[in-house]
C-alpha positions as CSV (number, residue, x, y, z in Angstrom):
1,M,0.0,0.0,0.0
2,N,3.0,2.3,0.0
3,G,2.2,3.1,3.6
4,I,5.9,3.2,4.7
5,E,7.0,6.6,3.3
6,L,5.8,8.7,6.3
7,N,6.7,6.0,8.8
8,R,10.3,5.9,7.5
9,L,10.7,9.6,8.2
10,G,8.9,9.6,11.5
11,L,6.2,11.8,10.1
12,Q,3.3,9.4,10.8
13,H,3.9,9.9,14.6
14,R,4.0,13.7,14.2
15,I,0.7,13.7,12.3
16,L,-1.1,11.5,14.7
17,R,0.2,13.5,17.7
18,S,-1.0,16.7,16.0
19,L,-4.4,15.2,15.5
20,T,-4.6,14.0,19.1
21,L,-3.8,17.5,20.3
22,R,-6.8,18.7,18.3
23,L,-9.1,16.2,19.9
24,P,-10.9,18.7,22.1
25,S,-12.0,20.7,19.0
26,Y,-13.1,17.4,17.4
27,Q,-15.1,16.2,20.3
28,D,-18.5,17.8,19.7
29,P,-18.7,17.1,15.9
30,L,-17.5,13.5,16.5
31,T,-20.2,13.0,19.2
32,A,-22.9,14.3,16.9
33,L,-21.7,12.0,14.1
34,A,-21.7,9.0,16.4
35,R,-25.2,9.8,17.6
36,Q,-26.3,10.2,14.0
37,A,-24.8,6.8,13.1
38,L,-26.8,5.2,15.9
39,T,-30.0,6.9,14.9
40,N,-29.6,5.7,11.3
41,E,-28.9,2.2,12.5
42,L,-32.1,2.2,14.6
43,K,-34.2,3.8,11.9
44,G,-36.8,1.4,10.5
45,K,-36.1,-1.3,13.0
46,Q,-39.1,-3.3,14.3
47,L,-39.9,-2.6,17.9
48,D,-40.5,-5.6,20.2
49,Q,-42.0,-4.3,23.5
50,G,-40.0,-1.1,23.2
51,W,-36.7,-2.9,22.3
52,V,-34.8,-3.0,19.1
53,T,-32.4,-5.7,17.9
54,L,-29.3,-4.6,16.0
55,S,-25.8,-5.9,15.2
56,I,-23.3,-4.4,17.6
57,F,-20.4,-4.9,15.3
58,S,-22.2,-3.4,12.3
59,Y,-23.1,-0.3,14.3
60,A,-19.6,0.0,15.7
61,Q,-18.1,-0.2,12.2
62,K,-20.5,2.5,10.8
63,A,-20.0,4.8,13.8
64,V,-16.2,4.5,13.6
65,A,-16.2,4.9,9.8
66,K,-18.3,8.0,10.1
67,T,-16.3,9.7,12.8
68,N,-12.9,8.7,11.3
69,T,-14.0,10.1,7.9
70,Y,-14.4,13.4,9.6
71,T,-10.8,13.4,11.0
72,F,-9.3,11.7,8.0
73,Y,-11.0,13.3,5.0
74,G,-13.2,16.2,6.1
75,E,-16.8,16.9,6.9
76,Q,-18.0,16.7,3.3
77,F,-17.4,13.0,3.0
78,T,-19.4,12.3,6.2
79,R,-22.6,13.2,4.2
80,D,-21.6,10.9,1.3
81,A,-23.5,7.6,1.9
82,A,-21.7,5.7,-1.0
83,F,-18.3,6.8,0.4
84,L,-19.1,5.7,3.9
85,D,-20.3,2.3,2.6
86,A,-17.1,1.8,0.7
87,A,-15.1,3.0,3.8
88,V,-16.8,0.2,5.9
89,Q,-16.4,-2.4,3.2
90,Y,-12.7,-1.8,2.4
91,P,-11.3,-3.2,5.7
92,Q,-13.6,-6.2,5.3
93,D,-12.4,-6.8,1.8
94,V,-8.8,-6.7,3.0
95,F,-9.5,-9.4,5.6
96,V,-11.4,-11.6,3.3
97,A,-8.8,-11.3,0.5
98,A,-6.0,-12.1,2.9
99,E,-7.6,-15.3,4.1
100,A,-8.6,-16.3,0.6
101,L,-5.1,-15.8,-0.8
102,R,-3.7,-18.2,1.8
103,C,-5.7,-21.0,0.1
104,V,-4.7,-20.5,-3.5
105,P,-1.4,-20.8,-5.5
106,K,0.6,-17.6,-6.0
107,F,-0.2,-17.4,-9.7
108,F,-3.9,-17.4,-9.0
109,A,-3.7,-14.6,-6.4
110,P,-4.6,-11.7,-8.6
111,V,-7.7,-13.5,-9.9
112,M,-8.8,-14.6,-6.4
113,S,-8.3,-11.1,-5.0
114,S,-10.4,-9.6,-7.7
115,I,-13.2,-12.1,-7.1
116,V,-13.5,-11.7,-3.4
117,T,-13.3,-7.9,-3.5
118,R,-15.7,-7.7,-6.4
119,N,-12.9,-6.2,-8.6
120,H,-11.7,-4.0,-5.7
121,R,-14.9,-2.1,-5.8
122,A,-14.6,-0.4,-2.4
123,S,-11.0,0.7,-2.8
124,R,-11.6,1.9,-6.3
125,H,-14.5,4.0,-5.1
126,L,-12.5,5.5,-2.3
127,I,-9.6,6.4,-4.6
128,S,-11.9,7.9,-7.2
129,K,-13.3,10.2,-4.5
130,L,-10.1,11.1,-2.7
131,L,-7.8,11.6,-5.6
132,P,-9.4,14.8,-7.0
133,V,-9.5,16.3,-3.4
134,I,-5.8,15.7,-2.8
135,K,-4.8,16.9,-6.2
136,E,-6.8,20.1,-5.6
137,R,-5.1,20.6,-2.2
138,L,-1.6,19.9,-3.7
139,D,-2.2,22.5,-6.4
140,A,-3.4,25.1,-3.8
141,E,-0.4,24.4,-1.6
142,E,2.1,24.7,-4.4
143,H,0.6,27.9,-5.9
144,G,-0.6,29.5,-2.7
145,N,-4.2,29.4,-3.8
146,T,-5.6,28.5,-0.4
147,K,-9.0,30.0,0.2
148,G,-10.8,30.3,3.5
149,E,-9.9,28.2,6.6
150,T,-7.2,25.5,6.1
151,P,-8.6,22.0,6.6
152,R,-7.6,20.3,9.8
153,D,-7.9,16.7,8.7
154,Y,-5.4,13.9,8.2
155,I,-4.9,14.3,4.5
156,Q,-4.0,18.0,4.9
157,H,-1.1,17.0,7.2
158,I,0.1,14.6,4.5
159,V,-0.2,17.3,1.8
160,K,2.1,19.5,3.9
161,L,4.6,16.9,5.1
162,Y,4.8,14.3,2.3
163,P,8.4,14.2,1.2
164,D,8.0,12.8,-2.3
165,K,7.5,15.3,-5.2
166,S,7.0,12.6,-7.9
167,P,4.1,13.0,-10.4
168,D,2.1,10.1,-8.9
169,R,2.4,11.4,-5.3
170,A,-1.3,12.2,-5.1
171,L,-2.1,8.5,-5.6
172,R,0.6,7.5,-3.1
173,M,-1.0,9.8,-0.6
174,V,-4.3,8.2,-1.0
175,Q,-2.7,4.8,-0.6
176,Q,-1.0,6.0,2.6
177,T,-4.3,7.1,4.1
178,L,-5.9,3.7,3.1
179,A,-3.1,1.8,4.8
180,L,-3.9,3.6,8.1
181,W,-7.6,3.5,7.5
182,F,-7.6,-0.3,7.5
183,A,-6.4,-0.4,11.1
184,G,-8.3,2.8,12.0
185,V,-11.7,1.3,11.4
186,H,-11.3,-2.3,12.3
187,Q,-9.5,-2.0,15.7
188,P,-11.7,0.7,17.2
189,A,-14.8,-1.2,16.0
190,M,-13.6,-4.3,17.7
191,T,-12.9,-2.3,20.9
192,I,-16.5,-0.9,20.9
193,F,-17.9,-4.4,20.2
194,Y,-16.2,-6.1,23.1
195,A,-16.9,-3.2,25.4
196,L,-20.6,-3.4,24.7
197,V,-20.6,-7.2,25.1
198,D,-18.8,-6.8,28.4
199,L,-21.4,-4.2,29.6
200,C,-24.1,-6.8,28.9
201,T,-22.0,-9.5,30.7
202,Y,-21.3,-7.3,33.7
203,P,-24.4,-5.0,34.0
204,E,-23.3,-4.0,37.5
205,Y,-20.9,-1.5,36.0
206,I,-23.5,0.3,33.9
207,E,-24.9,2.6,36.6
208,R,-21.5,3.6,37.8
209,L,-20.3,4.4,34.3
210,R,-23.5,6.3,33.5
211,K,-23.1,8.4,36.7
212,E,-19.5,9.2,35.9
213,I,-20.5,10.4,32.4
214,D,-23.4,12.5,33.8
215,D,-21.1,14.1,36.4
216,S,-18.6,15.0,33.7
217,V,-20.9,17.2,31.6
218,N,-19.6,20.7,31.7
219,S,-21.5,24.0,31.7
220,I,-21.8,24.1,27.9
221,G,-23.2,20.6,27.6
222,S,-20.0,18.8,26.5
223,I,-18.4,15.9,28.3
224,D,-14.9,16.4,29.9
225,I,-13.4,13.2,28.6
226,N,-10.3,13.6,30.7
227,S,-12.4,13.1,33.9
228,L,-13.8,9.7,32.7
229,L,-11.3,7.6,34.6
230,L,-13.7,4.7,35.3
231,L,-14.7,4.5,31.7
232,D,-11.1,4.6,30.6
233,S,-10.3,1.8,32.9
234,F,-13.3,-0.3,31.8
235,L,-12.3,0.1,28.1
236,K,-8.7,-0.8,28.7
237,E,-9.6,-3.9,30.7
238,S,-12.1,-4.9,28.1
239,A,-9.5,-4.5,25.4
240,R,-6.9,-6.5,27.4
241,M,-9.3,-9.4,28.1
242,N,-10.5,-9.5,24.5
243,A,-7.3,-9.0,22.4
244,S,-8.6,-9.1,18.8
245,E,-5.2,-10.2,17.5
246,S,-5.5,-13.5,19.4
247,S,-7.3,-16.4,17.8
248,K,-7.8,-18.1,21.2
249,P,-7.2,-17.2,24.8
250,I,-3.9,-17.8,26.4
251,L,-4.1,-20.0,29.4
252,Y,-1.7,-19.7,32.3
253,Y,-1.2,-22.7,34.6
254,S,0.2,-22.5,38.1
255,P,2.3,-25.5,39.3
256,I,0.6,-27.9,41.6
257,S,2.7,-28.7,44.6
């Protein structure tokens, strides 16, 4: 995916650190997008005595894709349903293709990859949407034609810091973002999935977590995320106990004396 260029120069860490420092300004729009994703997921569902059944992982993927789209590519893409669908599908395609390629000879890999990803439909759609935006920003950066407020998303950092001036650098930048997008959607979605499952398994924590969140609402209605110590501990413990990289739990045995 050509995702090593920025890592080689240590720029990936600088970009992610810069985005993390901007988190307070992202908090309110990201909260609104997550709520919107949940509303869309519940819309049209059949009520059963006031309850609605939905797929936790499906919701987690869509919520993460919608919020990450805001920080990666800008607000305009959060309103593009086809883009969001492709953004959710792309990590799934990568996983399915990786598993399928393990089962076929090397010479058949390109054909199998094209089959399982439906001719790379999701990645092609993402590239077709992102390439013109990055080319436009590159042109504005090189000729000083920036108008209005400078975007604060991930691709703008790449436009400013990308070291390569080759003619195909716009495509390489898209590939760089997709390399990080793969992990940026799957891993957070898995974390949310396991956290919600653990809440169902250990409902005694729900009231304490809810009270901490209610107590952390500030005077303007936003949540002070730095004060959510119990929630932070719960999420970390949930992630530790449900390591998604592991195919099976690791068992530790103490010696019998």
